[in-house]
C-alpha positions as CSV (number, residue, x, y, z in Angstrom):
1,M,21.4,5.8,-12.4
2,T,19.8,5.3,-16.1
3,E,16.9,2.7,-15.6
4,R,13.7,4.9,-15.7
5,V,11.6,5.0,-12.9
6,R,8.6,3.4,-12.5
7,W,5.5,5.6,-11.4
8,I,2.3,4.1,-9.7
9,A,-1.2,5.8,-9.7
10,N,-3.0,5.0,-6.3
11,L,-6.5,5.4,-7.8
12,S,-8.1,5.2,-4.4
13,L,-7.0,8.7,-4.1
14,L,-6.0,10.0,-7.4
15,F,-8.8,10.7,-10.0
16,T,-11.7,10.4,-7.4
17,E,-14.1,12.9,-9.6
18,I,-14.9,9.8,-11.4
19,P,-16.2,6.5,-10.8
20,L,-13.5,4.1,-9.6
21,L,-14.1,1.6,-12.2
22,D,-13.4,4.6,-14.9
23,R,-10.0,5.4,-12.9
24,P,-7.7,2.9,-14.9
25,A,-8.6,4.5,-18.2
26,A,-8.1,7.6,-16.9
27,A,-4.6,6.9,-15.0
28,K,-3.4,4.9,-18.8
29,A,-5.0,8.4,-20.7
30,A,-2.8,10.7,-18.1
31,G,0.7,8.3,-18.9
32,F,0.4,5.9,-16.1
33,D,1.1,2.2,-17.0
34,E,1.1,0.7,-13.2
35,V,-1.7,1.3,-11.0
36,E,-2.6,0.4,-7.1
37,F,-5.7,0.5,-5.1
38,W,-6.8,0.2,-1.6
39,W,-9.5,-3.1,-1.3
40,P,-11.6,-1.8,-4.2
41,F,-15.0,-3.8,-2.7
42,G,-16.0,-0.8,0.0
43,T,-16.9,-2.3,3.5
44,E,-17.7,-5.6,1.6
45,G,-14.8,-8.2,2.5
46,R,-17.0,-11.0,0.3
47,P,-17.8,-8.9,-3.0
48,R,-20.0,-10.8,-5.4
49,A,-19.0,-12.3,-8.3
50,S,-20.0,-10.0,-10.6
51,E,-18.6,-6.8,-8.5
52,I,-15.1,-8.9,-9.0
53,E,-15.2,-9.2,-12.7
54,R,-16.1,-5.7,-13.6
55,F,-12.9,-4.5,-11.5
56,T,-11.1,-7.1,-13.0
57,N,-12.2,-6.2,-16.6
58,A,-12.0,-2.2,-15.7
59,V,-7.9,-3.0,-15.2
60,L,-7.9,-5.3,-18.2
61,S,-9.4,-2.9,-20.8
62,A,-7.6,0.2,-19.6
63,G,-4.6,-1.8,-20.5
64,V,-2.6,-0.8,-17.2
65,Q,-1.1,-3.2,-14.6
66,L,-2.6,-3.6,-11.2
67,A,0.9,-3.5,-8.9
68,A,-0.8,-3.7,-5.7
69,M,-3.3,-3.6,-3.8
70,N,-4.6,-3.4,-0.4
71,L,-6.2,-6.3,1.6
72,F,-10.0,-6.0,3.1
73,G,-9.4,-3.3,5.8
74,G,-13.0,-2.7,7.2
75,D,-14.7,0.1,6.9
76,M,-12.0,2.3,6.1
77,Q,-14.7,5.3,6.3
78,A,-15.8,4.5,9.5
79,G,-11.9,4.8,10.8
80,E,-11.1,1.3,10.5
81,R,-7.7,0.7,9.8
82,G,-7.7,-3.4,9.2
83,V,-9.1,-6.6,11.0
84,L,-6.2,-9.1,11.3
85,S,-6.6,-8.9,14.9
86,Y,-10.2,-9.1,15.2
87,P,-11.9,-12.6,16.0
88,E,-15.4,-11.9,14.9
89,R,-13.8,-11.0,11.1
90,T,-11.5,-13.5,10.5
91,E,-13.3,-15.6,8.4
92,E,-14.5,-12.6,6.2
93,F,-11.0,-11.6,6.3
94,R,-9.7,-15.3,4.8
95,E,-12.4,-15.1,2.4
96,S,-11.0,-11.7,1.2
97,V,-7.5,-13.1,1.2
98,R,-8.8,-15.8,-1.1
99,I,-10.6,-13.0,-3.6
100,A,-7.7,-10.8,-3.6
101,A,-5.0,-13.8,-4.5
102,H,-7.9,-14.8,-7.6
103,I,-7.4,-10.9,-8.7
104,G,-3.6,-11.3,-8.3
105,E,-3.5,-14.4,-9.9
106,L,-5.9,-13.0,-13.0
107,L,-4.3,-9.1,-13.4
108,G,-0.5,-10.4,-12.3
109,T,-0.6,-8.3,-9.2
110,R,2.2,-9.6,-6.5
111,L,2.1,-7.0,-3.7
112,F,-0.8,-7.0,-1.0
113,N,-0.7,-4.5,2.1
114,A,-2.2,-6.3,5.2
115,P,-3.7,-3.1,7.1
116,Y,-3.1,-4.1,10.6
117,G,-6.2,-2.5,12.7
118,H,-6.4,-0.5,15.7
119,R,-6.3,-2.0,18.9
120,R,-9.5,-2.8,21.0
121,E,-10.4,-2.7,24.4
122,G,-10.8,-5.5,26.4
123,L,-8.8,-8.2,24.7
124,P,-5.2,-8.2,25.8
125,E,-2.5,-7.2,23.2
126,A,-0.8,-10.2,23.4
127,V,-4.0,-11.8,22.4
128,Q,-4.7,-9.4,19.1
129,D,-1.1,-9.9,18.5
130,A,-1.3,-13.9,17.8
131,L,-4.8,-13.4,16.0
132,A,-2.8,-10.9,13.6
133,D,-0.1,-13.6,13.6
134,E,-2.6,-16.2,12.6
135,S,-4.3,-13.9,9.9
136,L,-1.2,-12.4,8.6
137,A,0.3,-16.9,8.3
138,F,-2.9,-17.5,6.4
139,A,-2.7,-14.1,3.9
140,S,1.0,-15.1,3.4
141,S,0.0,-18.8,2.5
142,E,-2.6,-17.9,0.1
143,I,-0.8,-15.2,-1.6
144,G,2.6,-17.0,-1.7
145,K,0.4,-19.3,-4.0
146,I,0.6,-16.9,-6.6
147,G,4.2,-15.8,-5.8
148,G,3.0,-12.8,-4.1
149,T,4.4,-10.8,-1.1
150,V,2.2,-9.2,2.2
151,L,3.5,-5.9,2.9
152,L,2.9,-4.5,6.3
153,E,2.6,-0.2,6.5
154,P,3.8,2.1,9.7
155,I,0.6,4.5,9.5
156,S,0.8,7.9,11.4
157,G,-1.8,10.2,12.9
158,M,-4.0,7.0,14.4
159,P,-3.1,6.7,18.4
160,L,-5.0,3.1,18.4
161,Y,-2.8,1.9,15.6
162,P,0.1,-0.2,16.9
163,M,2.2,-0.2,13.7
164,K,3.6,3.5,13.8
165,L,7.1,2.9,12.9
166,P,9.6,0.8,10.8
167,Q,10.6,-1.6,14.1
168,D,7.1,-2.4,14.7
169,A,6.5,-3.9,11.3
170,F,10.0,-5.6,11.5
171,A,9.5,-7.0,14.6
172,V,6.3,-8.6,13.2
173,I,8.2,-9.4,10.0
174,D,11.2,-11.0,11.8
175,R,8.9,-12.8,14.6
176,L,6.8,-14.4,11.9
177,R,9.9,-15.6,9.9
178,E,11.5,-17.1,13.1
179,S,7.9,-18.4,14.7
180,K,6.5,-19.8,11.6
181,G,9.1,-19.4,8.5
182,I,7.5,-17.0,6.7
183,T,9.3,-15.8,4.3
184,N,7.3,-13.3,1.6
185,L,6.1,-10.7,4.2
186,G,7.9,-6.8,3.3
187,F,7.9,-3.6,4.8
188,L,5.8,-0.6,2.7
189,L,7.8,2.5,3.2
190,D,5.2,5.0,3.1
191,Q,7.3,8.2,3.2
192,Y,4.3,10.8,3.8
193,H,3.5,8.4,7.0
194,L,7.2,8.2,7.9
195,E,8.0,11.7,7.7
196,N,4.8,12.9,9.6
197,Q,6.6,11.2,12.6
198,G,9.5,12.5,12.4
199,V,11.8,9.6,10.7
200,D,15.1,10.5,9.2
201,L,14.4,8.7,6.2
202,L,17.9,9.6,4.1
203,T,19.8,8.5,7.4
204,A,17.7,5.2,7.8
205,I,17.4,3.9,4.4
206,D,20.8,1.9,4.6
207,D,19.6,0.2,7.5
208,W,16.7,-1.3,6.1
209,G,18.0,-2.8,2.9
210,E,16.1,-5.6,1.2
211,K,13.2,-5.4,3.5
212,I,11.7,-2.3,1.5
213,L,9.6,-3.8,-1.4
214,H,7.3,-0.9,-2.0
215,V,7.2,3.0,-1.8
216,Q,4.6,5.4,-1.6
217,L,5.1,9.2,-2.0
218,A,3.1,12.6,-0.9
219,D,4.4,15.7,0.4
220,V,4.5,16.7,4.2
221,P,2.4,18.0,6.1
222,G,-0.7,18.0,4.1
223,R,-0.2,14.7,1.7
224,G,-0.5,16.5,-1.0
225,E,1.2,16.2,-4.6
226,P,4.6,16.2,-4.5
227,G,6.0,20.2,-4.3
228,S,2.8,21.4,-2.3
229,G,4.5,20.7,0.7
230,A,8.4,20.5,2.3
231,A,9.1,17.1,1.7
232,Q,12.5,16.3,-0.2
233,I,11.4,13.6,-2.1
234,G,13.8,14.2,-5.1
235,P,17.0,12.7,-2.6
236,L,14.9,10.5,-0.7
237,I,14.3,8.6,-4.6
238,E,17.6,8.8,-5.2
239,R,19.1,7.7,-2.1
240,L,16.5,4.8,-2.3
241,R,17.8,3.8,-6.0
242,G,21.3,4.2,-4.8
243,S,20.6,1.4,-2.4
244,G,19.5,-1.1,-4.7
245,Y,15.9,-0.3,-4.4
246,T,14.1,-1.4,-7.9
247,G,10.4,-1.3,-7.2
248,A,8.3,1.5,-8.1
249,F,7.2,4.6,-6.7
250,A,3.1,4.7,-6.3
251,L,1.9,8.6,-6.1
252,E,-0.5,8.2,-2.7
253,Y,-1.3,11.8,-2.4
254,I,-4.6,14.0,-1.8
255,P,-4.7,16.5,-4.3
256,T,-4.8,20.0,-3.6
257,T,-6.6,20.7,-6.6
258,D,-8.2,18.1,-9.2
259,T,-6.1,15.1,-10.2
260,A,-5.0,16.6,-13.7
261,T,-3.8,19.9,-12.5
262,S,-2.3,17.9,-9.5
263,L,-0.4,16.2,-12.0
264,V,0.7,18.7,-13.5
265,A,2.5,20.4,-10.9
266,W,4.0,16.5,-10.1
267,E,5.3,16.6,-13.4
268,R,7.0,20.0,-13.0
269,E,8.5,18.9,-9.7
270,R,9.6,16.0,-10.9
271,S,11.9,17.2,-13.7
272,S,13.4,19.3,-10.9
273,W,14.5,15.6,-9.6
274,G,16.0,14.4,-12.7
275,V,14.3,11.2,-12.8
């Protein structure tokens, strides 16, 4: 396998020692050409035009590619993980999708992760799923206008989050393809979240095929930099590339020290993988 592996720095977890808008330049200085962010405007689904401009300028001036970005997920600090099925947040979410598509058009971003959202009491699950389907259909349509794809990511450690395992994401992807003809929904393989739930990734990858459109990496069990725990990340990368995955690998870990020191440790670990 001679093609160079592409690495992405997740700037919502890396370089948190400095302000968010300074992180793209820091990533470039550290050797990254591509970055990704969670929704970069905090709890605000309708950021001001000046905020959007400052963000896009920070990415452009740093000379990095914004490879992927989360869609608006609500108040992450308060524990929210998406608003797709929340009827009172529908318009805010839709406006945030339009903003994300605008950013994608400016920066060439084509991958957008849509956090699904926790289950809520007092509203039937079928109703919540129907609302989420409509939100995803809207997002897929808007993002599709710029040639982009919406991603779904199973998450561990959250009992009320309904998308825990790959089959949960695949069920939504297949349902929307069959019911609404949506073809730009894909699977985000977060190695940390799946290994944390006991998924045997090396065995399962061949069954997932072309549905894997993005990969995020962190060690387990602590979500530190690769090499800080027990995850077999090198063999996973080799298996993914051997199965036909041609996308990048995003470092979405929480540094066990400072970011710069963690990257030295990651480089040392990476050299042992031969990639």
